[in-house]
TORPA-4810 file (N, C-alpha, C, O; in nm, 3 decimals):
<nodes>
NODE_1_-3.333_0.491_-2.382_-3.257_0.576_-2.289_-3.331_0.564_-2.155_-3.266_0.556_-2.051_M
NODE_2_-3.461_0.562_-2.155_-3.529_0.552_-2.025_-3.493_0.418_-1.954_-3.474_0.417_-1.832_K
NODE_3_-3.483_0.311_-2.025_-3.454_0.185_-1.971_-3.312_0.186_-1.911_-3.289_0.131_-1.803_S
NODE_4_-3.217_0.250_-1.980_-3.082_0.255_-1.938_-3.074_0.340_-1.810_-2.995_0.310_-1.721_V
NODE_5_-3.157_0.448_-1.801_-3.155_0.525_-1.680_-3.216_0.452_-1.562_-3.176_0.475_-1.447_F
NODE_6_-3.312_0.365_-1.588_-3.383_0.293_-1.491_-3.284_0.184_-1.427_-3.277_0.165_-1.306_T
NODE_7_-3.211_0.119_-1.520_-3.107_0.020_-1.479_-3.000_0.084_-1.404_-2.949_0.023_-1.310_I
NODE_8_-2.957_0.211_-1.437_-2.848_0.269_-1.363_-2.894_0.309_-1.226_-2.817_0.292_-1.131_T
NODE_9_-3.014_0.359_-1.207_-3.075_0.386_-1.077_-3.084_0.262_-0.996_-3.051_0.265_-0.877_I
NODE_10_-3.129_0.153_-1.052_-3.141_0.029_-0.983_-3.008_-0.021_-0.933_-3.000_-0.071_-0.821_L
NODE_11_-2.901_-0.009_-1.012_-2.768_-0.053_-0.971_-2.710_0.028_-0.874_-2.632_-0.019_-0.791_L
NODE_12_-2.746_0.169_-0.877_-2.691_0.253_-0.763_-2.776_0.217_-0.634_-2.719_0.226_-0.525_L
NODE_13_-2.886_0.185_-0.640_-2.962_0.152_-0.522_-2.907_0.017_-0.460_-2.895_0.004_-0.338_S
NODE_14_-2.877_-0.076_-0.544_-2.825_-0.196_-0.494_-2.688_-0.168_-0.435_-2.654_-0.220_-0.328_I
NODE_15_-2.607_-0.084_-0.507_-2.460_-0.057_-0.447_-2.477_0.007_-0.303_-2.405_-0.028_-0.210_S
NODE_16_-2.581_0.106_-0.291_-2.595_0.174_-0.167_-2.641_0.071_-0.058_-2.588_0.063_0.053_F
NODE_17_-2.735_0.003_-0.096_-2.797_-0.103_0.004_-2.697_-0.200_0.052_-2.698_-0.234_0.171_A
NODE_18_-2.611_-0.248_-0.030_-2.523_-0.360_-0.005_-2.374_-0.314_0.005_-2.287_-0.401_0.018_F
NODE_19_-2.343_-0.191_0.000_-2.210_-0.143_0.004_-2.180_-0.051_0.118_-2.090_0.033_0.114_G
NODE_20_-2.266_-0.072_0.225_-2.244_0.011_0.337_-2.132_-0.026_0.420_-2.082_-0.138_0.415_Q
NODE_21_-2.087_0.075_0.505_-1.972_0.056_0.594_-2.029_0.005_0.725_-2.124_0.058_0.783_N
NODE_22_-1.961_-0.110_0.773_-2.017_-0.178_0.889_-1.927_-0.140_1.009_-1.934_-0.213_1.108_E
NODE_23_-1.850_-0.042_1.011_-1.775_-0.020_1.131_-1.880_0.026_1.246_-1.982_0.092_1.227_Q
NODE_24_-1.833_-0.021_1.360_-1.916_-0.011_1.479_-1.838_0.022_1.599_-1.724_-0.024_1.612_S
NODE_25_-1.895_0.104_1.695_-1.822_0.140_1.810_-1.823_0.041_1.911_-1.916_-0.040_1.918_P
NODE_26_-1.719_0.039_1.997_-1.717_-0.052_2.112_-1.823_-0.007_2.216_-1.824_0.108_2.261_L
NODE_27_-1.917_-0.110_2.253_-2.026_-0.075_2.346_-2.024_-0.178_2.465_-1.976_-0.291_2.450_I
NODE_28_-2.075_-0.139_2.573_-2.084_-0.234_2.693_-2.226_-0.288_2.694_-2.319_-0.208_2.689_E
NODE_29_-2.249_-0.421_2.701_-2.370_-0.487_2.698_-2.391_-0.600_2.792_-2.296_-0.674_2.814_R
NODE_30_-2.502_-0.620_2.849_-2.525_-0.735_2.931_-2.535_-0.852_2.829_-2.603_-0.841_2.727_D
NODE_31_-2.459_-0.972_2.862_-2.460_-1.070_2.772_-2.428_-1.206_2.856_-2.332_-1.209_2.933_I
NODE_32_-2.507_-1.310_2.837_-2.476_-1.438_2.900_-2.375_-1.511_2.810_-2.413_-1.595_2.728_Q
NODE_33_-2.243_-1.477_2.828_-2.149_-1.538_2.741_-2.080_-1.670_2.805_-2.010_-1.665_2.906_Y
NODE_34_-2.107_-1.779_2.740_-2.066_-1.905_2.784_-1.929_-1.961_2.759_-1.870_-1.926_2.657_R
NODE_35_-1.882_-2.034_2.834_-1.753_-2.102_2.791_-1.761_-2.190_2.681_-1.867_-2.251_2.668_N
NODE_36_-1.673_-2.209_2.602_-1.688_-2.301_2.483_-1.548_-2.375_2.463_-1.442_-2.329_2.505_W
NODE_37_-1.559_-2.500_2.390_-1.446_-2.568_2.350_-1.473_-2.610_2.203_-1.561_-2.689_2.169_T
NODE_38_-1.385_-2.546_2.117_-1.400_-2.570_1.969_-1.260_-2.616_1.916_-1.158_-2.582_1.976_Y
NODE_39_-1.257_-2.692_1.807_-1.134_-2.729_1.763_-1.052_-2.630_1.679_-1.102_-2.558_1.593_P
NODE_40_-0.925_-2.631_1.710_-0.835_-2.542_1.628_-0.835_-2.590_1.484_-0.827_-2.710_1.455_D
NODE_41_-0.844_-2.489_1.394_-0.849_-2.528_1.244_-0.719_-2.567_1.201_-0.713_-2.631_1.097_V
NODE_42_-0.612_-2.540_1.264_-0.473_-2.584_1.214_-0.442_-2.718_1.269_-0.397_-2.805_1.194_K
NODE_43_-0.464_-2.741_1.394_-0.422_-2.865_1.457_-0.527_-2.971_1.494_-0.498_-3.089_1.515_T
NODE_44_-0.648_-2.921_1.501_-0.761_-3.012_1.532_-0.777_-3.029_1.687_-0.872_-3.092_1.733_G
NODE_45_-0.682_-2.972_1.764_-0.685_-2.980_1.906_-0.797_-2.892_1.960_-0.819_-2.780_1.914_A
NODE_46_-0.871_-2.948_2.062_-0.962_-2.866_2.138_-0.916_-2.748_2.207_-0.816_-2.758_2.278_D
NODE_47_-0.976_-2.637_2.197_-0.943_-2.510_2.271_-1.053_-2.478_2.359_-1.167_-2.461_2.316_V
NODE_48_-1.019_-2.467_2.493_-1.107_-2.427_2.590_-1.084_-2.280_2.622_-0.974_-2.237_2.659_D
NODE_49_-1.191_-2.205_2.607_-1.170_-2.055_2.618_-1.132_-2.011_2.753_-1.049_-1.921_2.767_L
NODE_50_-1.192_-2.072_2.860_-1.158_-2.030_2.991_-1.005_-2.053_3.012_-0.935_-1.967_3.066_R
NODE_51_-0.957_-2.167_2.971_-0.821_-2.204_2.985_-0.734_-2.110_2.906_-0.629_-2.065_2.953_K
NODE_52_-0.782_-2.082_2.778_-0.705_-1.993_2.691_-0.685_-1.854_2.749_-0.578_-1.795_2.731_F
NODE_53_-0.783_-1.802_2.817_-0.787_-1.668_2.870_-0.695_-1.662_2.994_-0.650_-1.552_3.025_A
NODE_54_-0.663_-1.768_3.064_-0.587_-1.770_3.190_-0.451_-1.694_3.171_-0.378_-1.711_3.073_K
NODE_55_-0.425_-1.613_3.271_-0.303_-1.536_3.286_-0.284_-1.440_3.164_-0.172_-1.401_3.133_N
NODE_56_-0.395_-1.404_3.095_-0.380_-1.293_3.001_-0.443_-1.163_3.063_-0.517_-1.172_3.162_K
NODE_57_-0.417_-1.054_3.009_-0.480_-0.932_3.062_-0.602_-0.889_2.983_-0.689_-0.818_3.034_K
NODE_58_-0.607_-0.933_2.856_-0.729_-0.892_2.765_-0.732_-0.998_2.654_-0.629_-1.030_2.594_L
NODE_59_-0.849_-1.051_2.627_-0.861_-1.155_2.529_-0.974_-1.095_2.429_-1.085_-1.062_2.471_V
NODE_60_-0.940_-1.086_2.310_-1.033_-1.041_2.198_-1.091_-1.169_2.133_-1.016_-1.252_2.082_M
NODE_61_-1.222_-1.183_2.137_-1.273_-1.306_2.053_-1.346_-1.237_1.941_-1.430_-1.151_1.966_V
NODE_62_-1.315_-1.274_1.818_-1.367_-1.227_1.691_-1.428_-1.344_1.613_-1.362_-1.441_1.576_V
NODE_63_-1.560_-1.328_1.590_-1.643_-1.422_1.508_-1.651_-1.372_1.369_-1.676_-1.254_1.347_Y
NODE_64_-1.629_-1.462_1.271_-1.624_-1.421_1.135_-1.651_-1.534_1.037_-1.633_-1.653_1.064_F
NODE_65_-1.702_-1.482_0.908_-1.717_-1.574_0.804_-1.608_-1.560_0.713_-1.598_-1.449_0.661_A
NODE_66_-1.513_-1.657_0.676_-1.395_-1.637_0.604_-1.410_-1.577_0.468_-1.317_-1.519_0.413_P
NODE_67_-1.538_-1.590_0.410_-1.561_-1.536_0.274_-1.605_-1.388_0.283_-1.636_-1.324_0.183_W
NODE_68_-1.607_-1.339_0.402_-1.671_-1.211_0.418_-1.576_-1.091_0.393_-1.473_-1.086_0.461_C
NODE_69_-1.602_-0.993_0.302_-1.509_-0.881_0.274_-1.480_-0.801_0.398_-1.368_-0.752_0.413_P
NODE_70_-1.577_-0.784_0.492_-1.557_-0.699_0.612_-1.455_-0.774_0.705_-1.376_-0.711_0.775_N
NODE_71_-1.459_-0.900_0.704_-1.361_-0.978_0.781_-1.216_-0.961_0.725_-1.119_-0.947_0.799_W
NODE_72_-1.210_-0.963_0.590_-1.086_-0.941_0.525_-1.030_-0.813_0.535_-0.910_-0.794_0.514_K
NODE_73_-1.117_-0.713_0.570_-1.066_-0.576_0.595_-1.008_-0.576_0.737_-0.904_-0.515_0.761_H
NODE_74_-1.075_-0.644_0.833_-1.039_-0.629_0.976_-0.914_-0.720_0.996_-0.828_-0.681_1.075_D
NODE_75_-0.899_-0.826_0.936_-0.791_-0.924_0.967_-0.649_-0.861_0.991_-0.578_-0.885_1.089_A
NODE_76_-0.617_-0.773_0.882_-0.486_-0.711_0.900_-0.463_-0.620_1.022_-0.356_-0.605_1.080_P
NODE_77_-0.581_-0.559_1.054_-0.571_-0.461_1.184_-0.556_-0.560_1.294_-0.466_-0.539_1.375_I
NODE_78_-0.635_-0.671_1.310_-0.621_-0.762_1.422_-0.473_-0.824_1.433_-0.417_-0.840_1.541_L
NODE_79_-0.420_-0.855_1.318_-0.285_-0.926_1.317_-0.179_-0.806_1.368_-0.076_-0.833_1.430_Q
NODE_80_-0.212_-0.689_1.339_-0.113_-0.582_1.386_-0.132_-0.573_1.537_-0.035_-0.570_1.613_R
NODE_81_-0.252_-0.570_1.575_-0.274_-0.566_1.726_-0.202_-0.691_1.797_-0.131_-0.678_1.896_F
NODE_82_-0.227_-0.798_1.740_-0.169_-0.923_1.800_-0.014_-0.909_1.808_0.045_-0.932_1.914_Y
NODE_83_0.045_-0.873_1.703_0.202_-0.863_1.692_0.250_-0.762_1.791_0.351_-0.783_1.858_E
NODE_84_0.174_-0.643_1.801_0.220_-0.529_1.881_0.200_-0.544_2.033_0.279_-0.496_2.115_K
NODE_85_0.087_-0.616_2.067_0.051_-0.619_2.209_0.044_-0.749_2.269_0.002_-0.762_2.384_Y
NODE_86_0.080_-0.842_2.202_0.071_-0.989_2.260_0.166_-0.996_2.380_0.133_-1.051_2.485_R
NODE_87_0.285_-0.938_2.361_0.384_-0.948_2.479_0.335_-0.876_2.598_0.379_-0.905_2.710_A
NODE_88_0.239_-0.776_2.579_0.186_-0.702_2.696_0.071_-0.757_2.753_0.015_-0.695_2.844_G
NODE_89_0.022_-0.875_2.711_-0.086_-0.935_2.773_-0.223_-0.945_2.695_-0.324_-0.987_2.751_G
NODE_90_-0.221_-0.905_2.564_-0.335_-0.920_2.477_-0.322_-1.053_2.407_-0.214_-1.095_2.365_L
NODE_91_-0.440_-1.120_2.395_-0.439_-1.237_2.306_-0.571_-1.221_2.221_-0.671_-1.166_2.266_D
NODE_92_-0.561_-1.271_2.104_-0.682_-1.281_2.010_-0.709_-1.421_1.963_-0.618_-1.497_1.929_I
NODE_93_-0.836_-1.452_1.963_-0.882_-1.580_1.904_-0.995_-1.563_1.811_-1.092_-1.492_1.842_I
NODE_94_-0.987_-1.625_1.700_-1.101_-1.611_1.594_-1.189_-1.732_1.604_-1.144_-1.844_1.629_G
NODE_95_-1.315_-1.707_1.584_-1.409_-1.816_1.569_-1.477_-1.819_1.430_-1.563_-1.738_1.396_V
NODE_96_-1.433_-1.917_1.356_-1.475_-1.916_1.218_-1.612_-1.984_1.196_-1.638_-2.094_1.244_A
NODE_97_-1.700_-1.910_1.121_-1.843_-1.954_1.102_-1.871_-1.975_0.947_-1.817_-1.909_0.859_E
NODE_98_-1.962_-2.075_0.928_-2.033_-2.081_0.795_-1.945_-2.123_0.683_-1.978_-2.093_0.568_Y
NODE_99_-1.834_-2.190_0.705_-1.757_-2.244_0.596_-1.669_-2.361_0.637_-1.642_-2.376_0.756_D
NODE_100_-1.627_-2.438_0.552_-1.552_-2.559_0.577_-1.417_-2.524_0.630_-1.369_-2.415_0.598_L
NODE_101_-1.354_-2.601_0.703_-1.221_-2.575_0.765_-1.123_-2.559_0.672_-1.043_-2.467_0.689_V
NODE_102_-1.110_-2.642_0.562_-1.001_-2.612_0.454_-1.013_-2.467_0.397_-0.915_-2.397_0.371_P
NODE_103_-1.132_-2.432_0.381_-1.153_-2.289_0.330_-1.119_-2.181_0.427_-1.075_-2.072_0.389_A
NODE_104_-1.138_-2.211_0.552_-1.095_-2.116_0.672_-0.948_-2.115_0.655_-0.895_-2.005_0.641_V
NODE_105_-0.877_-2.215_0.656_-0.732_-2.228_0.653_-0.674_-2.156_0.530_-0.580_-2.079_0.545_N
NODE_106_-0.724_-2.177_0.416_-0.680_-2.108_0.303_-0.690_-1.951_0.317_-0.602_-1.872_0.281_A
NODE_107_-0.805_-1.920_0.373_-0.837_-1.769_0.394_-0.737_-1.702_0.489_-0.686_-1.593_0.464_G
NODE_108_-0.710_-1.781_0.608_-0.627_-1.707_0.710_-0.482_-1.717_0.660_-0.400_-1.636_0.704_I
NODE_109_-0.446_-1.805_0.576_-0.309_-1.821_0.521_-0.286_-1.704_0.425_-0.181_-1.639_0.429_D
NODE_110_-0.393_-1.674_0.331_-0.377_-1.563_0.251_-0.370_-1.430_0.306_-0.313_-1.338_0.248_S
NODE_111_-0.435_-1.416_0.432_-0.428_-1.293_0.499_-0.318_-1.288_0.598_-0.300_-1.187_0.666_L
NODE_112_-0.247_-1.387_0.608_-0.114_-1.405_0.694_-0.169_-1.377_0.842_-0.105_-1.302_0.916_K
NODE_113_-0.275_-1.428_0.881_-0.317_-1.433_1.018_-0.248_-1.543_1.100_-0.260_-1.661_1.066_V
NODE_114_-0.175_-1.506_1.212_-0.108_-1.604_1.297_-0.175_-1.625_1.434_-0.133_-1.716_1.506_T
NODE_115_-0.274_-1.550_1.472_-0.340_-1.578_1.596_-0.433_-1.695_1.573_-0.475_-1.719_1.460_F
NODE_116_-0.467_-1.772_1.684_-0.531_-1.900_1.671_-0.678_-1.878_1.618_-0.745_-1.777_1.642_P
NODE_117_-0.717_-1.979_1.546_-0.860_-1.978_1.485_-0.925_-2.110_1.532_-0.857_-2.212_1.533_I
NODE_118_-1.047_-2.110_1.569_-1.111_-2.228_1.601_-1.253_-2.228_1.507_-1.290_-2.124_1.454_V
NODE_119_-1.318_-2.338_1.494_-1.435_-2.338_1.423_-1.567_-2.371_1.504_-1.571_-2.469_1.578_S
NODE_120_-1.660_-2.298_1.489_-1.794_-2.322_1.550_-1.887_-2.391_1.462_-1.958_-2.481_1.507_E
NODE_121_-1.892_-2.352_1.323_-1.988_-2.402_1.237_-1.926_-2.413_1.090_-1.833_-2.338_1.058_S
NODE_122_-1.973_-2.498_1.008_-1.915_-2.512_0.875_-2.014_-2.506_0.759_-1.982_-2.542_0.645_Q
NODE_123_-2.135_-2.459_0.793_-2.241_-2.448_0.686_-2.321_-2.316_0.699_-2.356_-2.275_0.810_S
NODE_124_-2.348_-2.255_0.595_-2.429_-2.134_0.601_-2.570_-2.163_0.646_-2.639_-2.073_0.694_R
NODE_125_-2.614_-2.292_0.631_-2.750_-2.329_0.685_-2.751_-2.323_0.839_-2.858_-2.330_0.899_D
NODE_126_-2.635_-2.310_0.902_-2.628_-2.300_1.058_-2.650_-2.156_1.109_-2.651_-2.132_1.230_N
NODE_127_-2.667_-2.067_1.023_-2.659_-1.924_1.063_-2.744_-1.896_1.184_-2.698_-1.830_1.277_R
NODE_128_-2.862_-1.942_1.188_-2.955_-1.902_1.297_-2.953_-1.997_1.417_-3.034_-1.982_1.509_Q
NODE_129_-2.862_-2.096_1.417_-2.847_-2.195_1.521_-2.716_-2.189_1.600_-2.695_-2.260_1.698_T
NODE_130_-2.628_-2.097_1.550_-2.495_-2.086_1.624_-2.508_-1.997_1.747_-2.597_-1.912_1.754_T
NODE_131_-2.420_-2.017_1.843_-2.414_-1.926_1.955_-2.370_-1.779_1.914_-2.404_-1.678_1.976_L
NODE_132_-2.291_-1.781_1.806_-2.255_-1.642_1.742_-2.392_-1.567_1.716_-2.411_-1.454_1.761_H
NODE_133_-2.482_-1.632_1.645_-2.621_-1.566_1.612_-2.685_-1.513_1.750_-2.719_-1.396_1.764_Y
NODE_134_-2.699_-1.604_1.846_-2.760_-1.577_1.959_-2.695_-1.454_2.041_-2.766_-1.367_2.093_T
NODE_135_-2.566_-1.454_2.047_-2.503_-1.346_2.126_-2.516_-1.215_2.050_-2.543_-1.113_2.113_Y
NODE_136_-2.497_-1.212_1.921_-2.499_-1.078_1.861_-2.643_-1.029_1.851_-2.662_-0.907_1.850_R
NODE_137_-2.743_-1.112_1.845_-2.875_-1.067_1.854_-2.912_-1.009_1.989_-2.988_-0.913_1.998_Q
NODE_138_-2.858_-1.066_2.091_-2.871_-1.013_2.230_-2.811_-0.887_2.254_-2.849_-0.822_2.351_S
NODE_139_-2.716_-0.841_2.173_-2.638_-0.722_2.195_-2.691_-0.608_2.097_-2.644_-0.495_2.095_T
NODE_140_-2.793_-0.651_2.015_-2.852_-0.545_1.922_-2.792_-0.544_1.776_-2.814_-0.452_1.698_G
NODE_141_-2.718_-0.649_1.746_-2.667_-0.670_1.615_-2.783_-0.722_1.520_-2.825_-0.836_1.537_D
NODE_142_-2.827_-0.654_1.434_-2.932_-0.692_1.338_-2.893_-0.734_1.205_-2.977_-0.773_1.124_T
NODE_143_-2.762_-0.729_1.177_-2.717_-0.782_1.049_-2.749_-0.924_1.029_-2.770_-1.001_1.123_R
NODE_144_-2.752_-0.959_0.900_-2.800_-1.096_0.862_-2.685_-1.197_0.896_-2.714_-1.303_0.951_K
NODE_145_-2.563_-1.167_0.866_-2.443_-1.260_0.883_-2.356_-1.220_1.002_-2.297_-1.310_1.061_W
NODE_146_-2.343_-1.099_1.041_-2.283_-1.053_1.152_-2.126_-1.086_1.150_-2.070_-1.137_1.247_G
NODE_147_-2.065_-1.054_1.038_-1.926_-1.084_1.035_-1.848_-0.957_0.994_-1.880_-0.896_0.892_S
NODE_148_-1.745_-0.915_1.075_-1.707_-0.980_1.213_-1.796_-0.928_1.318_-1.867_-0.829_1.301_P
NODE_149_-1.789_-0.999_1.431_-1.850_-0.961_1.553_-1.746_-0.992_1.665_-1.678_-1.095_1.665_W
NODE_150_-1.741_-0.892_1.765_-1.636_-0.901_1.873_-1.705_-0.900_2.007_-1.811_-0.840_2.029_Y
NODE_151_-1.630_-0.976_2.100_-1.650_-0.971_2.244_-1.509_-0.965_2.309_-1.413_-1.031_2.269_I
NODE_152_-1.507_-0.880_2.410_-1.370_-0.868_2.485_-1.382_-0.929_2.620_-1.475_-0.897_2.694_F
NODE_153_-1.294_-1.013_2.655_-1.288_-1.070_2.785_-1.179_-1.022_2.874_-1.062_-1.020_2.835_L
NODE_154_-1.216_-0.982_3.000_-1.122_-0.955_3.102_-1.105_-1.058_3.186_-1.190_-1.074_3.273_D
NODE_155_-0.998_-1.145_3.177_-0.972_-1.264_3.252_-0.990_-1.246_3.404_-1.026_-1.341_3.473_P
NODE_156_-0.967_-1.131_3.453_-0.995_-1.111_3.606_-1.129_-1.121_3.643_-1.156_-1.150_3.760_K
NODE_157_-1.234_-1.098_3.548_-1.370_-1.101_3.576_-1.438_-1.223_3.535_-1.557_-1.239_3.563_T
NODE_158_-1.368_-1.312_3.469_-1.431_-1.436_3.422_-1.452_-1.542_3.550_-1.365_-1.564_3.634_I
NODE_159_-1.571_-1.596_3.547_-1.605_-1.685_3.651_-1.504_-1.805_3.641_-1.465_-1.851_3.533_E
NODE_160_-1.465_-1.852_3.764_-1.363_-1.954_3.767_-1.426_-2.090_3.727_-1.352_-2.176_3.679_K
NODE_161_-1.553_-2.112_3.744_-1.613_-2.241_3.700_-1.751_-2.219_3.655_-1.798_-2.105_3.656_D
NODE_162_-1.817_-2.317_3.617_-1.963_-2.299_3.561_-1.967_-2.278_3.414_-1.862_-2.266_3.352_G
NODE_163_-2.078_-2.273_3.357_-2.093_-2.273_3.214_-2.074_-2.126_3.163_-2.017_-2.103_3.056_D
NODE_164_-2.126_-2.021_3.248_-2.120_-1.892_3.198_-1.990_-1.819_3.246_-1.958_-1.817_3.365_V
NODE_165_-1.917_-1.758_3.146_-1.788_-1.694_3.169_-1.819_-1.556_3.235_-1.757_-1.517_3.335_L
NODE_166_-1.912_-1.487_3.179_-1.936_-1.344_3.234_-2.088_-1.300_3.183_-2.153_-1.360_3.098_L
NODE_167_-2.127_-1.191_3.250_-2.263_-1.155_3.220_-2.271_-1.005_3.163_-2.378_-0.953_3.131_T
NODE_168_-2.156_-0.946_3.154_-2.153_-0.808_3.094_-2.013_-0.801_3.035_-1.913_-0.846_3.092_R
NODE_169_-2.014_-0.738_2.911_-1.879_-0.723_2.850_-1.879_-0.611_2.740_-1.985_-0.559_2.707_S
NODE_170_-1.776_-0.580_2.692_-1.756_-0.485_2.573_-1.766_-0.566_2.442_-1.700_-0.669_2.426_N
NODE_171_-1.850_-0.518_2.350_-1.862_-0.590_2.217_-1.866_-0.494_2.105_-1.894_-0.376_2.124_V
NODE_172_-1.839_-0.540_1.992_-1.844_-0.464_1.861_-1.941_-0.532_1.769_-1.916_-0.645_1.730_I
NODE_173_-2.047_-0.473_1.734_-2.133_-0.516_1.636_-2.113_-0.485_1.494_-2.202_-0.441_1.420_N
NODE_174_-1.991_-0.510_1.459_-1.945_-0.479_1.321_-1.794_-0.484_1.311_-1.724_-0.552_1.385_G
NODE_175_-1.745_-0.400_1.206_-1.602_-0.390_1.184_-1.549_-0.303_1.307_-1.623_-0.222_1.363_E
NODE_176_-1.423_-0.323_1.343_-1.354_-0.257_1.451_-1.314_-0.110_1.393_-1.279_-0.098_1.276_V
NODE_177_-1.322_-0.013_1.472_-1.267_0.123_1.438_-1.127_0.113_1.486_-1.112_0.113_1.608_I
NODE_178_-1.024_0.106_1.412_-0.891_0.087_1.452_-0.841_0.168_1.570_-0.792_0.114_1.669_A
NODE_179_-0.854_0.298_1.558_-0.809_0.385_1.658_-0.871_0.356_1.798_-0.805_0.352_1.901_D
NODE_180_-0.999_0.337_1.789_-1.088_0.316_1.903_-1.041_0.181_1.968_-1.018_0.173_2.089_E
NODE_181_-1.028_0.083_1.888_-0.990_-0.050_1.931_-0.844_-0.042_2.001_-0.823_-0.092_2.111_G
NODE_182_-0.752_0.019_1.931_-0.619_0.030_1.992_-0.616_0.112_2.126_-0.542_0.080_2.219_E
NODE_183_-0.698_0.218_2.131_-0.698_0.288_2.260_-0.753_0.198_2.366_-0.697_0.196_2.476_K
NODE_184_-0.851_0.127_2.345_-0.917_0.038_2.438_-0.816_-0.052_2.482_-0.791_-0.064_2.602_F
NODE_185_-0.748_-0.123_2.385_-0.645_-0.221_2.425_-0.530_-0.163_2.510_-0.482_-0.230_2.602_I
NODE_186_-0.490_-0.052_2.483_-0.371_0.013_2.553_-0.430_0.036_2.707_-0.364_0.006_2.806_R
NODE_187_-0.554_0.091_2.713_-0.603_0.116_2.839_-0.612_-0.011_2.928_-0.569_-0.012_3.043_Q
NODE_188_-0.666_-0.111_2.872_-0.686_-0.235_2.944_-0.540_-0.306_2.980_-0.525_-0.377_3.079_R
NODE_189_-0.449_-0.279_2.898_-0.318_-0.334_2.923_-0.236_-0.246_3.018_-0.125_-0.283_3.058_L
NODE_190_-0.289_-0.130_3.054_-0.215_-0.036_3.145_-0.106_0.037_3.078_-0.008_0.078_3.141_G
NODE_191_-0.124_0.055_2.942_-0.017_0.133_2.870_-0.063_0.275_2.846_-0.183_0.300_2.834_L
NODE_192_0.031_0.369_2.839_0.006_0.507_2.812_-0.064_0.525_2.667_-0.029_0.456_2.572_P
NODE_193_-0.152_0.608_2.659_-0.202_0.634_2.527_-0.104_0.699_2.431_-0.020_0.780_2.470_Q
NODE_194_-0.116_0.663_2.313_-0.021_0.716_2.209_-0.109_0.771_2.086_-0.225_0.734_2.065_E
NODE_195_-0.042_0.863_2.007_-0.111_0.919_1.889_-0.103_0.809_1.781_0.004_0.760_1.743_D
NODE_196_-0.217_0.776_1.739_-0.225_0.674_1.637_-0.261_0.738_1.493_-0.337_0.834_1.485_T
NODE_197_-0.202_0.680_1.383_-0.225_0.743_1.244_-0.322_0.654_1.158_-0.341_0.670_1.038_K
NODE_198_-0.381_0.557_1.236_-0.469_0.468_1.168_-0.606_0.518_1.172_-0.687_0.482_1.257_T
NODE_199_-0.635_0.607_1.073_-0.765_0.679_1.072_-0.874_0.572_1.038_-0.853_0.479_0.959_A
NODE_200_-0.990_0.591_1.103_-1.098_0.503_1.080_-1.139_0.525_0.933_-1.148_0.639_0.887_A
NODE_201_-1.162_0.416_0.860_-1.186_0.424_0.722_-1.331_0.445_0.699_-1.414_0.378_0.760_K
NODE_202_-1.369_0.540_0.607_-1.504_0.575_0.579_-1.543_0.533_0.445_-1.651_0.573_0.402_K
NODE_203_-1.467_0.453_0.368_-1.502_0.412_0.237_-1.616_0.304_0.258_-1.626_0.237_0.362_D
NODE_204_-1.696_0.294_0.158_-1.809_0.208_0.162_-1.757_0.059_0.142_-1.665_0.036_0.064_E
NODE_205_-1.813_-0.032_0.207_-1.771_-0.170_0.196_-1.899_-0.259_0.189_-2.004_-0.225_0.243_V
NODE_206_-1.885_-0.362_0.128_-2.008_-0.445_0.104_-2.033_-0.520_0.232_-1.943_-0.544_0.312_E
NODE_207_-2.159_-0.556_0.248_-2.194_-0.638_0.372_-2.172_-0.784_0.326_-2.141_-0.810_0.210_V
NODE_208_-2.189_-0.880_0.422_-2.147_-1.010_0.395_-2.269_-1.110_0.362_-2.261_-1.228_0.395_C
NODE_209_-2.371_-1.063_0.303_-2.475_-1.147_0.259_-2.444_-1.212_0.123_-2.456_-1.143_0.022_D
NODE_210_-2.407_-1.338_0.115_-2.363_-1.406_-0.003_-2.477_-1.400_-0.101_-2.444_-1.408_-0.219_P
NODE_211_-2.604_-1.389_-0.073_-2.713_-1.387_-0.164_-2.715_-1.269_-0.246_-2.784_-1.268_-0.348_D
NODE_212_-2.641_-1.163_-0.208_-2.658_-1.036_-0.280_-2.515_-0.994_-0.329_-2.499_-0.881_-0.374_H
NODE_213_-2.418_-1.077_-0.320_-2.278_-1.042_-0.372_-2.267_-1.073_-0.516_-2.236_-1.187_-0.551_R
NODE_214_-2.293_-0.975_-0.606_-2.289_-1.007_-0.742_-2.164_-0.971_-0.809_-2.148_-0.998_-0.928_T
NODE_215_-2.072_-0.910_-0.737_-1.943_-0.877_-0.797_-1.834_-0.894_-0.686_-1.868_-0.894_-0.567_T
NODE_216_-1.716_-0.907_-0.720_-1.601_-0.927_-0.635_-1.532_-0.793_-0.598_-1.411_-0.774_-0.613_D
NODE_217_-1.623_-0.700_-0.547_-1.566_-0.568_-0.513_-1.463_-0.592_-0.407_-1.476_-0.679_-0.321_L
NODE_218_-1.352_-0.502_-0.416_-1.252_-0.504_-0.321_-1.254_-0.376_-0.233_-1.289_-0.269_-0.282_K
NODE_219_-1.219_-0.388_-0.109_-1.217_-0.278_-0.015_-1.094_-0.189_-0.042_-0.984_-0.245_-0.045_K
NODE_220_-1.099_-0.064_-0.062_-0.975_0.016_-0.089_-0.869_-0.013_0.018_-0.759_0.043_0.013_P
</nodes>
């Protein structure tokens, strides 16, 4: 009986440690965010971020690992934003990390994601060598994998040339809080605020450390 109790406590401790909610607020941070050119996972064509952002009102860049449950939670929210606000000047682009392109494509197809996705890295061994890692560390994100991680670009403030696009921006070091994200988007697009019914979820979700994912728990 004592051993069963000990095992139960251990399992609960693991669940608590690796089942936390990673929602995070929008914050403004200094960041040396550089222009990049990465291949589109669908077409293989190079995408230049500075050119991509041209003539937009707001660009949301989301870095993610395709196998991450937190990304799978956020993807439908982002797709809704994309469909609802694209005509008003919003664009979204995903930067896939730490998995092969075929797996990225399979994942975004299953999630019915239609905004463009590019690839920065294809191996989990690259975790500490990506710009994704550098950026989120500089903004205070201490998670091991950092999926998803967001940066918002105001094309009006982007440098017209040079390696650095901007030196200060709004970021999210975790999952997006849907209501807050939508309010921010509407504000930046010059739209009146509206009442939203997408309450921020408070359910526990697992973090994206593959070393500790012992079950295929699904987010409610």
